[in-house]
MARTIVEX-803517 format. One record per residue (C-alpha): residue in one letter; x, y, z. Coordinates in steps of 0.05 Angstrom, whole numbers, plus 5000, padded with zeros to 4 digits. Layout:
N
{aa = a&X = X&Y = Y&Z = Z} $
...
//
This chain:
210
{aa = x&X = 8306&Y = 7788&Z = 8234} $
{aa = x&X = 8274&Y = 7854&Z = 8251} $
{aa = x&X = 8237&Y = 7891&Z = 8196} $
{aa = x&X = 8208&Y = 7961&Z = 8196} $
{aa = x&X = 8157&Y = 7991&Z = 8148} $
{aa = x&X = 8160&Y = 8066&Z = 8140} $
{aa = x&X = 8105&Y = 8106&Z = 8107} $
{aa = x&X = 8077&Y = 8176&Z = 8111} $
{aa = x&X = 8017&Y = 8192&Z = 8157} $
{aa = x&X = 7948&Y = 8212&Z = 8133} $
{aa = x&X = 7952&Y = 8184&Z = 8063} $
{aa = x&X = 7923&Y = 8129&Z = 8018} $
{aa = x&X = 7977&Y = 8077&Z = 8029} $
{aa = x&X = 7968&Y = 8068&Z = 8104} $
{aa = x&X = 7917&Y = 8009&Z = 8101} $
{aa = x&X = 7965&Y = 7972&Z = 8055} $
{aa = x&X = 8024&Y = 7985&Z = 8101} $
{aa = x&X = 7984&Y = 7957&Z = 8159} $
{aa = x&X = 7967&Y = 7895&Z = 8117} $
{aa = x&X = 8040&Y = 7885&Z = 8100} $
{aa = x&X = 8061&Y = 7893&Z = 8172} $
{aa = x&X = 8011&Y = 7839&Z = 8192} $
{aa = x&X = 8041&Y = 7791&Z = 8141} $
{aa = x&X = 8113&Y = 7800&Z = 8165} $
{aa = x&X = 8131&Y = 7770&Z = 8233} $
{aa = x&X = 8169&Y = 7816&Z = 8281} $
{aa = x&X = 8156&Y = 7877&Z = 8239} $
{aa = x&X = 8140&Y = 7948&Z = 8262} $
{aa = x&X = 8103&Y = 8004&Z = 8227} $
{aa = x&X = 8126&Y = 8076&Z = 8231} $
{aa = x&X = 8101&Y = 8142&Z = 8203} $
{aa = x&X = 8165&Y = 8182&Z = 8211} $
{aa = x&X = 8238&Y = 8161&Z = 8207} $
{aa = x&X = 8250&Y = 8204&Z = 8268} $
{aa = x&X = 8207&Y = 8154&Z = 8309} $
{aa = x&X = 8255&Y = 8097&Z = 8293} $
{aa = x&X = 8307&Y = 8094&Z = 8348} $
{aa = x&X = 8335&Y = 8024&Z = 8338} $
{aa = x&X = 8372&Y = 7994&Z = 8280} $
{aa = x&X = 8335&Y = 7945&Z = 8235} $
{aa = x&X = 8360&Y = 7893&Z = 8187} $
{aa = x&X = 8310&Y = 7915&Z = 8134} $
{aa = x&X = 8270&Y = 7980&Z = 8129} $
{aa = x&X = 8218&Y = 7982&Z = 8073} $
{aa = x&X = 8207&Y = 8056&Z = 8055} $
{aa = x&X = 8140&Y = 8058&Z = 8020} $
{aa = x&X = 8101&Y = 8120&Z = 7997} $
{aa = x&X = 8143&Y = 8163&Z = 8044} $
{aa = x&X = 8147&Y = 8237&Z = 8029} $
{aa = x&X = 8203&Y = 8263&Z = 8074} $
{aa = x&X = 8277&Y = 8270&Z = 8060} $
{aa = x&X = 8315&Y = 8216&Z = 8098} $
{aa = x&X = 8386&Y = 8235&Z = 8121} $
{aa = x&X = 8447&Y = 8190&Z = 8113} $
{aa = x&X = 8452&Y = 8185&Z = 8189} $
{aa = x&X = 8388&Y = 8145&Z = 8188} $
{aa = x&X = 8405&Y = 8101&Z = 8128} $
{aa = x&X = 8473&Y = 8078&Z = 8155} $
{aa = x&X = 8440&Y = 8050&Z = 8218} $
{aa = x&X = 8402&Y = 7997&Z = 8180} $
{aa = x&X = 8429&Y = 7940&Z = 8137} $
{aa = x&X = 8379&Y = 7951&Z = 8081} $
{aa = x&X = 8336&Y = 8012&Z = 8066} $
{aa = x&X = 8290&Y = 7991&Z = 8009} $
{aa = x&X = 8246&Y = 8034&Z = 7965} $
{aa = x&X = 8198&Y = 8014&Z = 7910} $
{aa = x&X = 8190&Y = 8060&Z = 7850} $
{aa = x&X = 8140&Y = 8049&Z = 7793} $
{aa = x&X = 8188&Y = 8056&Z = 7735} $
{aa = x&X = 8244&Y = 8020&Z = 7698} $
{aa = x&X = 8300&Y = 8057&Z = 7734} $
{aa = x&X = 8340&Y = 8098&Z = 7717} $
{aa = x&X = 8284&Y = 8119&Z = 7670} $
{aa = x&X = 8224&Y = 8153&Z = 7703} $
{aa = x&X = 8255&Y = 8179&Z = 7767} $
{aa = x&X = 8217&Y = 8232&Z = 7805} $
{aa = x&X = 8143&Y = 8240&Z = 7820} $
{aa = x&X = 8082&Y = 8198&Z = 7804} $
{aa = x&X = 8117&Y = 8154&Z = 7753} $
{aa = x&X = 8059&Y = 8105&Z = 7744} $
{aa = x&X = 8010&Y = 8160&Z = 7729} $
{aa = x&X = 8056&Y = 8195&Z = 7680} $
{aa = x&X = 8066&Y = 8129&Z = 7643} $
{aa = x&X = 7991&Y = 8117&Z = 7640} $
{aa = x&X = 7984&Y = 8186&Z = 7609} $
{aa = x&X = 8036&Y = 8164&Z = 7558} $
{aa = x&X = 7990&Y = 8105&Z = 7541} $
{aa = x&X = 8030&Y = 8049&Z = 7575} $
{aa = x&X = 7993&Y = 7989&Z = 7603} $
{aa = x&X = 8055&Y = 7953&Z = 7628} $
{aa = x&X = 8090&Y = 7988&Z = 7686} $
{aa = x&X = 8157&Y = 7962&Z = 7712} $
{aa = x&X = 8167&Y = 7968&Z = 7787} $
{aa = x&X = 8237&Y = 7971&Z = 7816} $
{aa = x&X = 8256&Y = 7953&Z = 7887} $
{aa = x&X = 8323&Y = 7986&Z = 7903} $
{aa = x&X = 8370&Y = 8008&Z = 7958} $
{aa = x&X = 8359&Y = 8080&Z = 7982} $
{aa = x&X = 8418&Y = 8126&Z = 7981} $
{aa = x&X = 8428&Y = 8201&Z = 7986} $
{aa = x&X = 8406&Y = 8215&Z = 7915} $
{aa = x&X = 8334&Y = 8208&Z = 7891} $
{aa = x&X = 8316&Y = 8140&Z = 7861} $
{aa = x&X = 8389&Y = 8124&Z = 7852} $
{aa = x&X = 8409&Y = 8060&Z = 7889} $
{aa = x&X = 8424&Y = 7989&Z = 7865} $
{aa = x&X = 8364&Y = 7947&Z = 7843} $
{aa = x&X = 8345&Y = 7881&Z = 7876} $
{aa = x&X = 8280&Y = 7864&Z = 7842} $
{aa = x&X = 8238&Y = 7887&Z = 7782} $
{aa = x&X = 8168&Y = 7864&Z = 7766} $
{aa = x&X = 8117&Y = 7885&Z = 7713} $
{aa = x&X = 8047&Y = 7907&Z = 7730} $
{aa = x&X = 8000&Y = 7894&Z = 7671} $
{aa = x&X = 7940&Y = 7939&Z = 7666} $
{aa = x&X = 7877&Y = 7929&Z = 7623} $
{aa = x&X = 7873&Y = 8002&Z = 7603} $
{aa = x&X = 7807&Y = 8019&Z = 7637} $
{aa = x&X = 7825&Y = 8021&Z = 7711} $
{aa = x&X = 7808&Y = 8085&Z = 7747} $
{aa = x&X = 7845&Y = 8120&Z = 7803} $
{aa = x&X = 7823&Y = 8076&Z = 7862} $
{aa = x&X = 7836&Y = 8011&Z = 7825} $
{aa = x&X = 7903&Y = 8037&Z = 7801} $
{aa = x&X = 7923&Y = 8054&Z = 7872} $
{aa = x&X = 7901&Y = 7986&Z = 7896} $
{aa = x&X = 7942&Y = 7950&Z = 7842} $
{aa = x&X = 8002&Y = 7994&Z = 7856} $
{aa = x&X = 8000&Y = 7980&Z = 7931} $
{aa = x&X = 7990&Y = 7905&Z = 7922} $
{aa = x&X = 8050&Y = 7903&Z = 7875} $
{aa = x&X = 8091&Y = 7937&Z = 7930} $
{aa = x&X = 8068&Y = 7886&Z = 7981} $
{aa = x&X = 8085&Y = 7829&Z = 7934} $
{aa = x&X = 8155&Y = 7855&Z = 7921} $
{aa = x&X = 8170&Y = 7865&Z = 7995} $
{aa = x&X = 8148&Y = 7795&Z = 8011} $
{aa = x&X = 8188&Y = 7767&Z = 7952} $
{aa = x&X = 8250&Y = 7802&Z = 7976} $
{aa = x&X = 8242&Y = 7772&Z = 8045} $
{aa = x&X = 8229&Y = 7703&Z = 8016} $
{aa = x&X = 8294&Y = 7706&Z = 7976} $
{aa = x&X = 8335&Y = 7741&Z = 8030} $
{aa = x&X = 8394&Y = 7735&Z = 8042} $
{aa = x&X = 8405&Y = 7699&Z = 7976} $
{aa = x&X = 8390&Y = 7759&Z = 7933} $
{aa = x&X = 8437&Y = 7802&Z = 7893} $
{aa = x&X = 8433&Y = 7873&Z = 7866} $
{aa = x&X = 8452&Y = 7907&Z = 7801} $
{aa = x&X = 8472&Y = 7978&Z = 7787} $
{aa = x&X = 8425&Y = 8022&Z = 7748} $
{aa = x&X = 8446&Y = 8028&Z = 7676} $
{aa = x&X = 8427&Y = 8073&Z = 7618} $
{aa = x&X = 8403&Y = 8144&Z = 7611} $
{aa = x&X = 8361&Y = 8172&Z = 7668} $
{aa = x&X = 8298&Y = 8213&Z = 7661} $
{aa = x&X = 8255&Y = 8250&Z = 7711} $
{aa = x&X = 8181&Y = 8263&Z = 7719} $
{aa = x&X = 8158&Y = 8328&Z = 7751} $
{aa = x&X = 8111&Y = 8332&Z = 7810} $
{aa = x&X = 8037&Y = 8331&Z = 7791} $
{aa = x&X = 7989&Y = 8382&Z = 7820} $
{aa = x&X = 7913&Y = 8393&Z = 7817} $
{aa = x&X = 7922&Y = 8438&Z = 7756} $
{aa = x&X = 7945&Y = 8376&Z = 7717} $
{aa = x&X = 7874&Y = 8349&Z = 7721} $
{aa = x&X = 7849&Y = 8402&Z = 7672} $
{aa = x&X = 7812&Y = 8375&Z = 7610} $
{aa = x&X = 7818&Y = 8406&Z = 7541} $
{aa = x&X = 7749&Y = 8419&Z = 7510} $
{aa = x&X = 7780&Y = 8417&Z = 7440} $
{aa = x&X = 7799&Y = 8343&Z = 7450} $
{aa = x&X = 7754&Y = 8282&Z = 7452} $
{aa = x&X = 7740&Y = 8239&Z = 7514} $
{aa = x&X = 7777&Y = 8183&Z = 7478} $
{aa = x&X = 7839&Y = 8227&Z = 7473} $
{aa = x&X = 7835&Y = 8245&Z = 7546} $
{aa = x&X = 7811&Y = 8180&Z = 7577} $
{aa = x&X = 7879&Y = 8164&Z = 7607} $
{aa = x&X = 7878&Y = 8232&Z = 7642} $
{aa = x&X = 7808&Y = 8215&Z = 7669} $
{aa = x&X = 7836&Y = 8148&Z = 7695} $
{aa = x&X = 7887&Y = 8181&Z = 7740} $
{aa = x&X = 7845&Y = 8237&Z = 7771} $
{aa = x&X = 7818&Y = 8231&Z = 7842} $
{aa = x&X = 7745&Y = 8251&Z = 7846} $
{aa = x&X = 7756&Y = 8278&Z = 7916} $
{aa = x&X = 7828&Y = 8303&Z = 7920} $
{aa = x&X = 7842&Y = 8328&Z = 7849} $
{aa = x&X = 7782&Y = 8319&Z = 7804} $
{aa = x&X = 7780&Y = 8332&Z = 7729} $
{aa = x&X = 7757&Y = 8401&Z = 7710} $
{aa = x&X = 7750&Y = 8448&Z = 7652} $
{aa = x&X = 7734&Y = 8521&Z = 7639} $
{aa = x&X = 7678&Y = 8547&Z = 7594} $
{aa = x&X = 7655&Y = 8619&Z = 7587} $
{aa = x&X = 7699&Y = 8638&Z = 7645} $
{aa = x&X = 7668&Y = 8587&Z = 7692} $
{aa = x&X = 7702&Y = 8526&Z = 7722} $
{aa = x&X = 7666&Y = 8460&Z = 7718} $
{aa = x&X = 7683&Y = 8396&Z = 7756} $
{aa = x&X = 7676&Y = 8328&Z = 7722} $
{aa = x&X = 7677&Y = 8264&Z = 7763} $
{aa = x&X = 7685&Y = 8194&Z = 7734} $
{aa = x&X = 7660&Y = 8127&Z = 7762} $
{aa = x&X = 7662&Y = 8055&Z = 7739} $
{aa = x&X = 7588&Y = 8038&Z = 7730} $
{aa = x&X = 7605&Y = 7963&Z = 7732} $
{aa = x&X = 7640&Y = 7968&Z = 7799} $
{aa = x&X = 7609&Y = 7924&Z = 7852} $
//
């Protein structure tokens, strides 16, 4: 059985994709679907930010995506971070078949990531990636004796987040905005606020981190 792992270049998930590839015999890692010339039995599409055409999907037996929401709820962008902003500490991850519509295919696996409520950005990313690894390996362990189910219920969509979404509100307490501070990246999109016409950057670190 040949397995491919597809992820985007120059981004946070690459070390985890490399780890996953090392754990799966006869697997190959790609950074663009256009690089993949042969057909695979399974393609894991993880943290990949390009539109994939149907002509690519039909070549492979399974094209599997993992989305951090209880589909069909929470389709769209950065679902884990949006749910953390909503105050959730249990995030359902869905492993499903990719099709031509966004986050729309049949679901094979769902697992719940339980958070303690004080993880910051780097730890959240680590837990997210390790959940993805776990679900890919579980799918392979159960394959081919694994069935799918159609998505049911009302769908909802999260918008794309941008650096402006890291703005703090000086009229609110730190307690009220702690979940926002948890999901900012100190380097890529740090928390900030304006006072007297000036912009100030606020970075957050876990003092107990070893």
